[in-house]
Structure formats: structure tokens, C-alpha cells
C-alpha positions as CSV (number, residue, x, y, z in Angstrom):
1,M,-23.0,-7.1,-4.6
2,Q,-21.7,-4.0,-3.9
3,Q,-19.4,-3.9,-6.8
4,R,-23.1,-4.6,-8.7
5,L,-24.7,-2.0,-7.4
6,K,-21.4,0.4,-8.3
7,K,-22.2,0.1,-11.8
8,L,-26.0,0.1,-11.8
9,I,-25.8,3.6,-10.1
10,P,-24.5,6.6,-12.3
11,Q,-21.1,8.0,-11.2
12,R,-22.9,11.4,-11.1
13,A,-25.3,10.4,-8.5
14,I,-22.6,8.8,-6.4
15,N,-21.0,11.9,-6.1
16,A,-23.5,14.2,-5.0
17,F,-24.6,11.2,-2.0
18,H,-20.2,11.5,-1.2
19,Y,-20.8,15.0,-1.5
20,T,-24.1,16.2,0.3
21,E,-22.9,13.6,3.3
22,A,-19.9,15.0,3.6
23,V,-21.3,18.5,4.5
24,A,-24.0,17.1,7.0
25,A,-20.8,15.6,8.6
26,S,-19.4,18.7,9.0
27,F,-22.7,20.1,9.9
28,A,-23.4,17.6,12.6
29,Y,-20.3,18.0,14.8
30,R,-20.4,22.4,14.3
31,N,-17.2,22.4,11.6
32,P,-14.4,21.4,14.1
33,S,-12.0,22.4,11.5
34,Q,-13.1,26.5,11.7
35,H,-11.7,26.6,15.1
36,M,-7.9,25.3,14.6
37,I,-5.0,25.8,11.6
38,V,-5.6,23.2,9.0
39,I,-3.0,21.7,7.2
40,G,-3.6,19.4,3.9
41,I,-0.8,17.4,2.3
42,V,-1.1,17.0,-1.1
43,G,0.8,14.2,-3.4
44,S,1.3,11.0,-4.6
45,K,4.2,10.3,-2.7
46,G,6.1,11.2,1.2
47,K,2.5,12.5,2.6
48,T,2.7,10.7,5.5
49,T,6.5,10.7,6.3
50,L,6.0,15.0,6.0
51,A,2.9,14.9,7.7
52,N,4.2,12.9,10.4
53,I,7.8,14.9,10.7
54,L,5.3,18.6,10.4
55,W,3.4,16.7,13.8
56,A,6.7,17.2,15.5
57,A,8.2,20.3,14.0
58,L,5.1,21.8,15.2
59,S,4.5,20.0,18.7
60,G,8.2,21.2,19.0
61,D,7.3,23.9,21.9
62,G,4.6,22.1,23.2
63,S,1.5,22.6,21.6
64,P,-1.2,20.4,21.3
65,V,-1.3,18.7,17.3
66,G,-3.5,16.5,15.7
67,L,-2.7,14.6,12.5
68,I,-4.9,12.5,10.0
69,G,-2.9,9.7,7.6
70,T,-2.5,6.9,5.8
71,A,-0.3,5.1,8.8
72,N,-1.7,6.9,12.1
73,I,-4.0,9.4,14.0
74,R,-2.5,11.6,16.2
75,I,-4.8,14.0,18.7
76,G,-1.5,15.5,20.4
77,E,0.5,12.8,22.3
78,L,-2.3,10.3,21.8
79,E,-1.4,7.8,18.9
80,S,-2.6,5.4,17.0
81,L,-3.1,3.5,13.7
82,N,-4.8,4.3,11.2
83,P,-7.5,1.0,11.4
84,Y,-8.9,1.5,7.6
85,H,-7.9,0.8,4.6
86,M,-7.9,4.1,3.4
87,T,-5.6,7.8,3.6
88,M,-9.1,9.2,4.5
89,P,-11.5,7.0,6.2
90,G,-15.5,7.8,6.3
91,R,-16.5,11.7,6.4
92,H,-18.1,11.1,9.7
93,Y,-15.1,9.9,11.4
94,L,-13.0,12.8,9.9
95,Q,-15.4,15.2,11.2
96,K,-15.1,13.7,14.6
97,T,-11.7,13.4,14.8
98,L,-11.5,16.8,13.8
99,S,-14.1,17.3,16.8
100,Q,-12.6,15.6,19.3
101,M,-8.8,17.1,18.3
102,R,-11.0,20.7,18.7
103,R,-11.5,19.4,22.4
104,A,-8.4,18.2,23.2
105,G,-6.9,22.1,22.5
106,C,-5.1,20.7,19.3
107,S,-4.0,24.5,17.4
108,Y,-3.4,22.4,14.3
109,A,-4.6,19.6,12.5
110,I,-2.4,18.0,9.8
111,M,-4.1,15.7,7.2
112,E,-3.3,13.9,3.8
113,V,-5.4,14.6,1.5
114,P,-5.1,12.2,-1.7
115,S,-6.3,12.2,-4.7
116,E,-9.1,9.6,-4.3
117,G,-10.3,11.2,-1.3
118,Q,-10.5,14.5,-3.6
119,A,-12.3,12.7,-6.1
120,Q,-15.0,11.5,-3.5
121,W,-15.4,14.6,-2.0
122,R,-13.7,13.4,1.1
123,H,-12.5,17.3,1.8
124,V,-16.0,19.2,1.3
125,G,-16.9,20.0,4.8
126,I,-13.3,20.9,5.8
127,Q,-11.5,24.8,6.0
128,F,-8.2,24.3,5.6
129,D,-5.6,26.8,6.3
130,V,-2.5,25.3,4.5
131,L,-1.9,23.0,1.4
132,V,1.7,21.4,1.0
133,F,2.3,19.9,-2.8
134,T,4.9,17.0,-2.7
135,N,4.8,15.4,-5.7
136,V,2.7,13.2,-8.7
137,T,4.2,10.0,-9.4
138,N,3.3,8.5,-12.8
139,E,0.6,5.8,-10.6
140,I,-3.1,5.6,-12.1
141,M,-5.2,3.8,-10.8
142,A,-9.3,2.7,-11.7
143,S,-10.7,5.9,-9.7
144,H,-8.7,8.4,-12.3
145,D,-9.8,6.8,-15.5
146,Y,-6.4,5.2,-15.5
147,S,-5.7,9.2,-16.5
148,L,-2.4,11.1,-15.0
149,D,-5.3,13.9,-16.3
150,T,-8.1,13.3,-14.5
151,L,-5.5,12.6,-11.7
152,H,-4.3,16.1,-11.3
153,I,-8.2,17.4,-11.6
154,H,-9.1,15.4,-8.5
155,N,-5.6,16.8,-6.5
156,Q,-6.1,20.4,-7.1
157,R,-10.1,20.6,-5.9
158,V,-8.5,20.9,-2.9
159,F,-6.7,24.1,-3.6
160,Q,-9.2,25.9,-5.6
161,Q,-11.4,25.3,-2.6
162,V,-8.9,26.8,-0.7
163,A,-8.6,30.0,-2.8
164,Q,-12.5,30.1,-2.7
165,Q,-13.1,30.3,0.6
166,K,-13.1,33.1,3.2
167,A,-9.6,33.4,5.8
168,K,-10.6,32.4,9.4
169,L,-10.4,34.6,13.0
170,I,-7.9,31.8,15.3
171,N,-7.1,33.6,18.5
172,G,-7.5,36.9,17.3
173,R,-6.0,37.0,14.1
174,V,-6.5,36.5,10.3
175,Q,-4.7,33.6,9.5
176,P,-3.6,33.5,5.9
177,K,-3.9,30.9,3.2
178,I,-0.3,28.8,2.6
179,L,0.6,27.5,-0.2
180,I,4.0,25.3,0.2
181,A,5.2,22.8,-2.9
182,N,8.1,21.2,-4.1
183,A,10.7,22.8,-6.4
184,D,11.8,19.7,-7.0
185,A,8.7,18.2,-8.8
186,E,7.6,18.1,-12.2
187,H,4.8,19.3,-12.1
188,F,6.0,21.9,-9.3
189,P,4.3,24.9,-11.3
190,Q,1.0,23.3,-12.1
191,Y,-0.3,23.5,-8.3
192,F,2.3,26.5,-7.4
193,A,0.0,28.1,-9.8
194,H,-2.6,28.2,-7.5
195,L,-3.8,31.2,-5.3
196,A,-2.6,32.3,-1.5
197,D,-1.7,35.0,0.1
198,I,1.7,33.3,1.0
199,K,3.6,31.3,-1.4
200,R,6.6,28.9,-0.6
201,S,9.0,26.7,-2.3
202,Y,10.8,24.1,-1.0
203,S,13.6,21.7,-2.3
204,L,17.0,19.1,-2.4
205,K,18.0,20.4,-5.6
206,Q,16.2,23.7,-7.5
207,K,16.8,27.2,-5.5
208,S,13.7,27.9,-3.7
209,N,12.7,29.3,-0.4
210,Y,13.9,26.5,1.8
211,Q,16.5,24.1,0.5
212,A,18.1,21.7,2.2
213,K,21.9,21.5,1.8
214,R,25.2,20.1,3.2
215,L,23.3,16.8,3.7
216,L,25.2,13.8,5.7
217,P,23.1,10.8,5.4
218,S,23.7,8.1,7.8
219,A,22.3,4.4,8.1
220,D,20.5,5.4,10.7
221,G,19.5,9.3,9.9
222,S,19.7,12.2,7.7
223,Q,21.4,15.6,8.9
224,F,21.0,19.2,6.7
225,V,20.7,22.4,6.4
226,I,18.1,24.6,5.5
227,N,19.0,29.0,5.4
228,K,21.6,28.8,7.6
229,H,19.9,26.4,10.5
230,S,21.0,22.7,11.3
231,Y,18.4,19.8,11.3
232,S,18.7,16.2,11.9
233,I,15.6,13.3,12.0
234,A,16.3,9.5,13.4
235,L,15.4,8.6,9.0
236,P,17.7,7.7,6.5
237,G,17.3,8.7,2.6
238,T,17.1,11.6,0.7
239,M,13.4,10.9,0.1
240,N,13.4,11.6,3.5
241,V,15.4,14.4,3.7
242,S,13.0,16.4,0.9
243,N,10.0,15.2,2.9
244,A,11.4,16.8,6.5
245,T,12.5,19.8,4.6
246,G,8.9,20.5,3.3
247,A,7.5,20.0,6.8
248,I,10.0,22.2,8.1
249,A,9.2,24.9,5.9
250,T,6.1,24.9,6.8
251,A,6.1,24.6,10.6
252,L,8.8,28.3,10.0
253,E,5.8,29.8,7.4
254,L,3.5,29.0,10.5
255,G,5.9,30.7,13.1
256,K,7.9,28.1,14.1
257,S,11.1,28.8,15.6
258,P,14.4,26.3,14.3
259,T,15.0,25.7,17.8
260,Q,11.7,24.2,18.3
261,I,11.4,22.4,15.0
262,E,14.7,20.9,16.1
263,T,13.2,20.1,19.1
264,G,10.7,18.4,18.0
265,L,12.1,16.6,15.3
266,K,14.4,14.9,18.2
267,Q,11.5,13.3,19.1
268,L,10.5,11.2,16.6
269,Q,11.8,8.2,16.7
270,V,9.8,6.2,14.8
271,I,6.9,6.7,11.2
272,P,4.6,3.8,11.7
273,G,5.9,1.5,8.9
274,R,8.2,4.1,7.2
275,M,11.7,2.5,6.8
276,E,10.7,1.0,9.9
277,T,13.4,-1.3,12.2
278,I,12.5,-4.3,13.7
279,D,14.9,-5.4,15.8
280,L,14.7,-8.6,17.9
281,G,18.6,-8.8,18.3
282,Q,18.7,-11.0,15.7
283,A,22.2,-10.6,13.6
284,F,20.7,-8.8,10.5
285,R,18.3,-6.0,9.6
286,V,14.8,-5.7,8.9
287,I,12.9,-3.1,7.5
288,V,8.8,-2.8,6.9
289,D,8.3,-0.4,4.7
290,Y,5.1,0.9,2.8
291,A,7.3,1.6,-0.6
292,H,4.4,0.2,-3.1
293,E,5.2,1.7,-6.5
294,E,8.1,2.4,-8.6
295,T,9.3,6.0,-7.4
296,G,9.8,4.8,-3.8
297,M,10.6,1.2,-4.4
298,Q,13.3,3.0,-6.5
299,G,13.8,5.9,-3.0
300,L,13.7,2.4,-1.0
301,M,16.8,0.4,-2.7
302,E,19.1,3.7,-3.0
303,A,18.4,4.5,1.1
304,A,19.1,0.6,1.8
305,A,22.5,1.0,-1.0
306,S,23.7,3.0,1.8
307,M,22.5,0.8,4.8
308,V,24.7,-1.7,4.1
309,K,28.5,-3.2,4.4
310,S,30.5,-4.5,1.2
311,G,29.6,-7.9,0.6
312,A,26.1,-7.9,2.5
313,K,22.7,-9.0,0.9
314,I,19.6,-6.9,0.4
315,I,16.7,-9.2,0.2
316,T,13.7,-7.6,-0.6
317,L,10.0,-8.7,-0.5
318,L,8.0,-7.5,-3.1
319,G,3.7,-7.6,-4.5
320,A,1.2,-4.7,-5.8
321,E,-1.9,-4.1,-5.1
322,G,-5.4,-5.5,-7.7
323,G,-8.8,-3.8,-6.8
324,G,-7.8,-1.2,-10.0
325,R,-4.5,0.2,-9.2
326,D,-2.1,0.8,-11.5
327,E,-1.3,-2.6,-13.9
328,K,2.0,-0.8,-15.7
329,K,3.7,-0.4,-12.6
330,R,4.3,-4.0,-11.6
331,P,7.6,-4.8,-14.1
332,I,8.7,-1.7,-13.2
333,M,8.8,-2.5,-9.4
334,G,9.8,-6.1,-10.4
335,T,13.0,-4.5,-12.1
336,I,14.3,-1.4,-9.4
337,A,13.6,-3.7,-6.9
338,M,15.9,-6.8,-8.7
339,R,18.9,-4.5,-9.5
340,G,18.3,-3.2,-6.1
341,S,19.0,-6.4,-4.6
342,Q,20.4,-9.9,-4.7
343,T,17.7,-11.8,-4.0
344,V,14.0,-11.0,-4.2
345,V,10.7,-12.8,-2.8
346,L,7.6,-11.8,-4.6
347,S,4.5,-12.3,-2.9
348,N,0.5,-10.8,-2.4
349,V,0.3,-7.2,-1.2
350,D,-3.9,-6.9,-1.7
351,P,-5.4,-8.9,-4.8
352,Y,-8.1,-7.5,-3.4
353,R,-10.7,-9.8,-6.0
354,D,-8.2,-9.6,-9.3
355,N,-5.6,-13.0,-9.4
356,P,-2.8,-12.6,-6.9
357,D,-0.7,-15.2,-9.5
358,K,-1.2,-12.5,-12.2
359,I,-0.1,-9.9,-10.1
360,I,2.9,-12.1,-9.1
361,V,4.1,-12.9,-12.8
362,D,3.3,-9.7,-13.8
363,I,5.9,-8.4,-11.8
364,A,8.9,-11.2,-12.3
365,K,8.3,-10.1,-16.0
366,G,10.6,-7.1,-14.5
367,V,12.3,-8.9,-12.4
368,E,13.7,-12.0,-14.7
369,A,14.2,-8.8,-18.0
370,A,16.8,-6.9,-14.6
371,G,18.4,-10.5,-14.4
372,G,16.4,-12.4,-11.6
373,K,16.4,-16.2,-11.9
374,Y,13.3,-17.8,-10.8
375,N,14.4,-19.9,-7.2
376,K,17.7,-19.1,-7.8
377,S,17.9,-14.9,-7.3
378,Y,13.9,-14.9,-6.8
379,F,11.2,-16.9,-6.1
380,R,7.1,-16.5,-6.2
381,I,5.3,-17.2,-2.5
382,A,1.9,-15.8,-2.9
383,D,0.6,-16.1,0.8
384,R,2.9,-13.4,2.5
385,R,3.7,-15.0,6.1
386,T,5.3,-18.2,4.2
387,G,7.2,-15.2,1.7
388,I,8.5,-13.1,4.7
389,R,9.7,-16.5,6.6
390,K,11.7,-17.2,3.3
391,A,13.3,-13.8,3.0
392,L,14.0,-14.1,6.7
393,S,15.6,-17.6,6.2
394,L,17.6,-16.4,3.4
395,A,19.0,-13.4,5.4
396,E,22.7,-13.8,6.9
397,P,24.4,-11.5,9.6
398,G,24.7,-8.0,8.2
399,D,21.9,-8.4,5.7
400,L,19.3,-6.1,5.8
401,V,15.7,-7.9,4.5
402,L,13.4,-5.0,3.3
403,I,9.6,-5.7,3.5
404,T,7.8,-3.4,1.4
405,G,4.4,-2.3,0.2
406,K,1.8,-2.7,3.3
407,G,3.8,-0.8,5.7
408,S,1.4,-0.5,9.0
409,E,-1.9,-1.2,7.6
410,Q,-3.9,-3.4,9.3
411,S,-5.9,-5.8,7.7
412,I,-5.0,-7.7,4.3
413,V,-7.4,-7.5,1.2
414,V,-7.4,-11.3,-0.5
415,G,-10.3,-12.8,-2.9
416,G,-12.6,-10.5,-2.0
417,K,-12.3,-11.0,2.0
418,S,-10.2,-8.9,4.7
419,S,-8.6,-10.2,7.5
420,P,-6.5,-8.8,9.9
421,W,-2.8,-8.4,9.1
422,D,0.6,-6.6,10.1
423,D,3.5,-6.7,8.5
424,R,5.7,-5.6,11.7
425,L,3.5,-7.8,13.6
426,V,4.1,-10.6,11.3
427,V,7.7,-10.3,10.9
428,R,7.8,-9.8,15.2
429,E,6.7,-13.8,14.6
430,E,8.2,-14.8,12.2
431,L,12.1,-13.5,13.8
432,T,11.1,-15.7,17.1
433,R,9.7,-18.8,15.0
434,L,13.8,-18.2,13.0
435,A,15.4,-17.8,16.4
436,A,13.2,-20.9,18.1
437,K,14.3,-23.2,15.2
438,K,18.0,-21.9,14.6
439,Q,18.2,-22.3,18.9
440,K,17.4,-26.0,18.2
441,T,19.5,-27.2,15.8
442,E,22.6,-26.2,17.4
């Protein structure tokens, strides 16, 4: 019924409703963002990781910091998982949470600001002071009319909003508008061209204001140097170093010292569902990660390759969303996963109302193009729990099992029905089951 109504109501009327609701929510909660330094993270990949690393960097001196993102919500030291199936929940929830941050004495509020959220005007009524641009990948959706140009239009609304709004007075000081952008990103010039009082770039490869150098990656983290100061994070992979560099650049521009930032980073050991290790004492390593499109999958495969010893297998559980998500990415992801793994298990992520079997067949085309053999080096198991069980059962001592696509999401949508779900919980249950089965046979 809801889908039918959406088709009958003009898009202009829907947009007007979203806009009005956003303004009303801000008014109802007395515009809490006006009293904090609000930082928006914009881009396709890395928003959640960058936001959490920035939360840690800004918290290093003891300051209470708030965060609203895809995986989690933080108000100072209090953390809860995001129970919604969206990065920017309903407007009233956003304003209510910002109000709670203000009452908790948060000096900063960090928010992921996805293009879909901007398309629905969820950013309206929130007074941003700092914007951080990560990148734009080629994943396009129905909400973007399957157009990259439309994605950019949606993605840049908040930049235009910030350029037009007046600066705030925070603690007797005028807060300048700050723009931080990834110089390694393909669309860097387009986003860096927006107006701001202070504009800074960060990078791993290109010359920038904050370039990470002398990377020392390991299976359990990464060390690197930015402008002669050393930093370390408990996350492997160059993609995470890039995210950390953006976070550190932002914290430095907001007046934090390298020592304060490093103190904060040491306290951040886990980001829910982002390269999160599940360890119940098993002889192989299991990582749950949100990677759900080609760029994220490629970065995960590169990180995984550095985490296993010669002769050990990488086993990857992979799926793709339905519900208007980009179908072209499916075989590409399958190819990336098969090239980076010895075994691939194809399973559901969130098919929504789409045919789960068709999604899996689409991914399988890419898996087979990369040399995957059905029921030998790759398997098709639509039920996600059964797929996870299969992936874990194939692991031997020293192997690495990657459970991808959902991270710490708290629900799964199959056939249009949403059910409670958490990959990390299911993995723990299946590891316990596997250990009990092994013990019984010994």
C-alpha cells in the first residue's frame, strides 16, 4: 500500500512534506544544532569509520562529543547501535538526539550526511559548521534516478546550505565554516570548489595539507605520519588510514593537538560492524564488515590479503541489496570477491521485495567470470544464517572468514518483511554451535 501511494503522490508534494517536516522538527526541539559545532561527513564510502575516528580524536581531551551514523549513535561515552535501516533516521529523531547531545554538554556533534538523506531534505534545520568530503563511488540508486549527475546534485545540497547560512557564535567566538576534502577522490575539485572560510585537503597519494606518509600496516592496525606527527589506529587497511587522515585533519583544524588526538585514537578499539573481529577462541579469524559495493569490497580484499599467512584461505560471504540499489555492481562485486578469496558463499543481504535468487545469480556471473566453480569454490545459499554457517564450517586453522554486506545493521528485509538481525550475534551463535558439534565428535 505504501509503495502504491508513493507512485500516486507527485514527487514535488513528497519533497515539500519532507522539507516542512524537517523545519518543524528543528523548531520543536528549539534548534539544538545552533548551540554546538556540527560536523557533517559526506560521501559514498568511509563515512562511518571517519565519523567514529573523529569522535575519538575530538574526545581525547575529555570533551563530550556526539555522533549520529549508520552503525551507531554516541552521546559522550554512551553508545547505542543505530536501530534504523537508514543512516539519517527520521527528522524528529535527529533533532531529538541533537537536543540530548546539547543537554549532555556535547561541544561537537558529528553526523553522516548521505546523498539519500539530502534528497529527502533530512539535513534541513541542522546548522552545519564543518563538512568533510570522502569520495563518490559509482553506486547509483533509484533515489538518484540511476544517474551519477543526480547523485552529485543531492550530495551537494548541504554544501550549498552551509555556504549561505550565517556563522554561529559558540562560547563567545565566531565559528568559521570549514571544508575538509579528500584530494585522492576522483571528484575532489568539484566538492572542494564550494565556499568556506577555511578549506583544507587530506590524502594518501596526492599532495595535500594533511598527507599520511610512512604507512606501517599490520593485521591488527596501522601506523602512519601526518605533518611529522605519528598516529596509530586499531584498524588495518589503507582505506582506513585514509579515513583516519580525514578525521585527524578535521580535529586539528578544530584546535585539537596531536597529543590529544593520539590519546583519543588509542581508546577506539572497535567500530561496530567495520572490520570487527569476532573471537570466541576459534582457530581461525572471523571479521564482520559492512562492505556492500565494489570500492568497499576491493578495499576489504586488499586488507584481508595482508592478514593471512601463506597457504591460508580467505572465505567470503557476499550478497547485494535489492530495493532500488544499483544492479550493475552485483557481478563486479562477485569478481572482486572471487579474485581475493579462495571460497565465496553467496547469500541474502536485504533483497527487500526483489527476487533473492535473481540477485544471487547476478553476483554469480561475476564470480564465475573470475574462475569460481559452482559447489566447489563458490556456493549459493540464500538464507543468510545457513550461508554464514557454511562459510564458518569451511574454515580451517589460520584461515580468514569475511562476513560482508550488513555490518552491525539490526534488521534484515526479505520479501518486504523486516526481521531482527545482527551479523555479529549470528556469527557468535554459529561459532558456538560449530564448537559444540566439534566437541561432540571428538
